[in-house]
Every structure is written in C-alpha cells, then in structure tokens.
C-alpha positions as CSV (number, residue, x, y, z in Angstrom):
1,R,-19.9,215.4,132.8
2,H,-17.7,213.9,135.6
3,L,-14.1,212.8,135.1
4,A,-12.8,210.1,137.1
5,G,-9.9,213.0,138.4
6,V,-8.3,215.7,137.6
7,S,-4.9,215.7,139.1
8,V,-2.4,218.1,140.3
9,A,1.4,217.0,140.1
10,A,3.7,219.3,140.6
11,C,7.9,219.3,141.1
12,C,9.8,222.2,141.9
13,T,12.6,223.7,143.0
14,R,13.9,226.3,146.1
15,G,13.9,229.3,145.9
16,S,12.2,232.3,144.0
17,A,10.9,232.9,140.5
18,S,13.5,235.2,139.0
19,S,12.5,238.4,137.0
20,A,15.8,238.9,135.3
21,E,15.2,235.4,133.6
22,S,15.8,235.3,129.9
23,S,12.7,234.0,127.6
24,A,13.0,231.0,125.6
25,F,10.0,231.6,124.1
26,H,10.0,232.3,120.0
27,C,7.3,233.0,117.9
28,P,7.0,231.6,115.5
29,P,8.2,228.7,117.3
30,I,11.7,227.2,116.7
31,T,10.9,223.8,117.1
32,Y,7.9,221.7,116.9
33,Q,6.2,223.8,114.6
34,D,3.4,221.4,113.7
35,K,2.0,221.0,117.2
36,A,2.1,224.5,117.7
37,I,-1.8,225.4,118.2
38,A,-3.5,229.0,119.3
39,V,-6.0,228.4,121.6
40,E,-8.3,230.5,121.8
41,L,-9.4,232.6,125.1
42,A,-11.9,235.5,125.9
43,D,-14.5,234.2,123.5
44,G,-11.6,234.3,120.8
45,R,-10.5,237.5,121.6
46,V,-6.9,236.5,122.6
47,F,-5.0,233.1,122.6
48,I,-2.4,231.2,124.6
49,P,0.5,229.8,122.5
50,A,0.5,225.9,123.1
51,Y,2.2,222.8,122.0
52,R,-0.2,219.7,121.3
53,Y,-0.1,216.1,120.5
54,E,-3.0,214.3,119.9
55,P,-3.8,210.4,118.8
56,A,-3.8,209.2,115.4
57,L,-7.5,210.0,114.0
58,G,-9.9,207.5,115.0
59,K,-8.3,207.2,118.8
60,H,-10.0,208.4,121.4
61,P,-7.8,209.7,124.0
62,T,-8.8,208.8,127.9
63,T,-6.1,210.9,129.1
64,A,-5.4,214.4,128.8
65,I,-1.8,216.0,130.2
66,I,-1.2,219.8,130.6
67,A,2.2,220.4,131.0
68,L,3.6,223.7,132.9
69,H,6.8,225.0,132.1
70,G,9.5,226.8,134.4
71,A,10.5,230.3,134.5
72,G,12.8,229.5,131.2
73,R,9.1,229.9,129.2
74,D,10.7,226.8,127.2
75,G,7.3,225.0,126.6
76,D,8.9,223.4,123.7
77,S,11.4,221.8,126.1
78,Y,8.7,220.5,128.0
79,Y,6.7,219.6,125.1
80,G,9.7,217.1,123.9
81,W,9.9,215.7,127.4
82,V,6.2,215.2,128.0
83,T,5.7,213.0,124.8
84,S,9.0,211.4,125.1
85,A,7.7,210.0,128.2
86,M,4.5,209.0,126.9
87,N,5.8,207.4,124.3
88,N,8.4,204.9,126.0
89,H,5.2,203.8,128.0
90,G,3.4,203.2,125.1
91,L,0.4,205.6,125.6
92,Q,0.3,207.5,122.8
93,D,-3.0,206.6,121.4
94,E,-4.5,207.1,124.5
95,T,-2.6,210.6,125.8
96,V,-3.2,214.0,124.8
97,V,-0.9,216.6,125.6
98,L,-1.1,220.4,125.6
99,V,2.3,222.4,126.7
100,P,0.8,225.9,127.3
101,V,3.4,228.9,127.2
102,F,3.2,232.0,129.1
103,A,4.7,234.5,126.6
104,D,6.8,237.1,127.4
105,Q,6.2,238.3,123.6
106,D,3.9,239.7,121.6
107,C,2.8,236.7,119.1
108,E,0.3,237.1,116.4
109,A,-2.1,233.3,116.3
110,G,-1.2,233.4,112.8
111,V,2.6,233.5,113.1
112,W,2.3,231.0,116.1
113,A,0.4,228.3,114.3
114,G,1.8,229.0,111.0
115,N,-1.3,229.6,109.4
116,E,-2.9,232.8,108.4
117,K,-6.4,231.5,109.4
118,Y,-5.7,232.2,112.9
119,T,-6.4,235.4,113.9
120,G,-5.7,237.1,117.4
121,E,-3.1,238.5,120.0
122,G,-1.6,236.3,122.0
123,I,-1.6,237.4,125.9
124,K,1.9,238.1,127.5
125,W,3.4,238.6,130.9
126,S,6.2,240.4,130.1
127,H,6.8,242.1,133.6
128,S,8.4,239.1,135.5
129,T,8.0,235.4,135.9
130,R,6.2,236.3,139.0
131,Q,3.5,237.4,137.1
132,W,2.0,234.6,136.1
133,V,3.8,232.3,138.6
134,F,1.5,233.9,141.8
135,G,-2.0,234.2,139.2
136,Q,-1.5,237.4,138.3
137,R,-3.0,239.1,135.1
138,S,-1.4,239.2,131.4
139,D,-0.5,242.6,130.1
140,K,-3.4,244.8,129.1
141,S,-4.2,245.3,125.6
142,G,-6.2,248.3,125.0
143,D,-9.4,247.7,126.6
144,W,-9.3,244.3,127.5
145,Q,-8.3,244.1,131.0
146,G,-5.6,240.9,130.6
147,I,-6.6,237.4,132.0
148,S,-5.5,235.7,135.7
149,S,-3.0,232.8,134.3
150,Y,-5.2,230.8,137.1
151,Q,-8.6,231.6,134.6
152,V,-5.7,230.4,131.8
153,I,-5.7,226.4,133.9
154,D,-8.7,226.2,134.3
155,D,-9.7,227.7,130.7
156,L,-6.8,224.6,129.3
157,V,-9.1,222.0,131.5
158,Q,-12.6,222.9,129.6
159,Y,-10.5,222.8,126.5
160,V,-9.6,219.4,126.9
161,E,-12.7,218.4,128.4
162,L,-14.8,219.8,125.0
163,H,-12.3,218.4,122.7
164,Y,-11.6,215.1,123.9
165,K,-15.1,213.6,124.7
166,H,-13.7,210.0,126.2
167,L,-10.7,211.6,128.8
168,Q,-11.4,209.8,131.9
169,N,-8.6,211.9,133.7
170,I,-6.9,214.9,133.4
171,V,-3.4,215.9,134.9
172,V,-1.9,219.4,135.4
173,T,1.6,218.9,136.3
174,G,4.8,221.2,136.1
175,F,8.3,221.8,136.8
176,S,10.1,224.9,138.5
177,A,8.0,227.6,138.1
178,G,5.3,225.4,136.5
179,A,5.2,223.5,139.8
180,Q,4.7,227.0,141.9
181,M,1.1,227.8,140.4
C-alpha cells in the first residue's frame, strides 16, 4: 500500500540530552488513563506504553500523527498538546494521534492500559535519555536483547498503517529530545 506521504517534522532546543533528568513517566498513567494503550512489539513479547486518540466509530482517519516527547518522558503532556491543536482546527474526525512513551521504569501492560487482559512487559530505557534519543536498544530482559528506539518508530508507523486503512499521511513529529531522534 502506498501512502501519499510519511512526513517528519521536528523542533528542538539547543543543547544535548541530559542523563540526570527526572522522569514524568508514571505506570499506571496519572492523566488520560482512558487513552493509554499497550502497543505490542517483538511479536507481542513486549510493549511500548502509548497514548492514543481515535476518531469516533465509523469515522475513517486520513492522517496519523506520531508525536515524540522530550527528555522529561511526559507523553501525557504531548498527547494533550497535540489533541488540543487537532481539536482547535476541527480535525478530530480525520486524525489519529499516537504518543509513545520511552519509559525509564518497569511497567506491565495490564497496569498501563488498566485492563488485566493485556499481558507483557513494557520496554524501558533506564540508563539515560541518550539511550533512546540516539537509537540505542532498550534494556535487556531475560534472553531478550532489547529493541532500538528507531525500530520502535518504524513499528509504530507500521501499526498505524495496519490499523487505519484509509490513511493518506503519517506525520512523525517531536520536540526537544523527541526531535533529536
């Protein structure tokens, strides 16, 4: 299937990602609990926590926005900003929003999504922001060797392509550390 385009938009601040930042990631999420989903990766072995907005049932989005948070790992803030802008422009019926969270703490899928039917371990980059910003692998778990944050972005693009058949555009955007990816 050929999309009209996959766009990459970025805005970043000067400077480098700090390894001494504090995390705004919480499992379970504090805000937007009803928008929290566990996107399966590695054949369902692990997941990445994400926030998702979908149009009402029966609507067919033509644009997907994948928004990448900054060093603070505050995906909930980015979800709020992107969906607010979408609503302000009247695009809520034609847009799906996905905001992954590059977590630095343990999180189980059922806890994140608020539903025990979801299983799996959340991937995390616990060493520093640089670990995920520069495409390094997530932390190892047992015999699993982790996944590159760049591969996660590729997998999220594939996720929206598979789940939303009417897409014409996919926009990958970020701010600060998210734009440095």
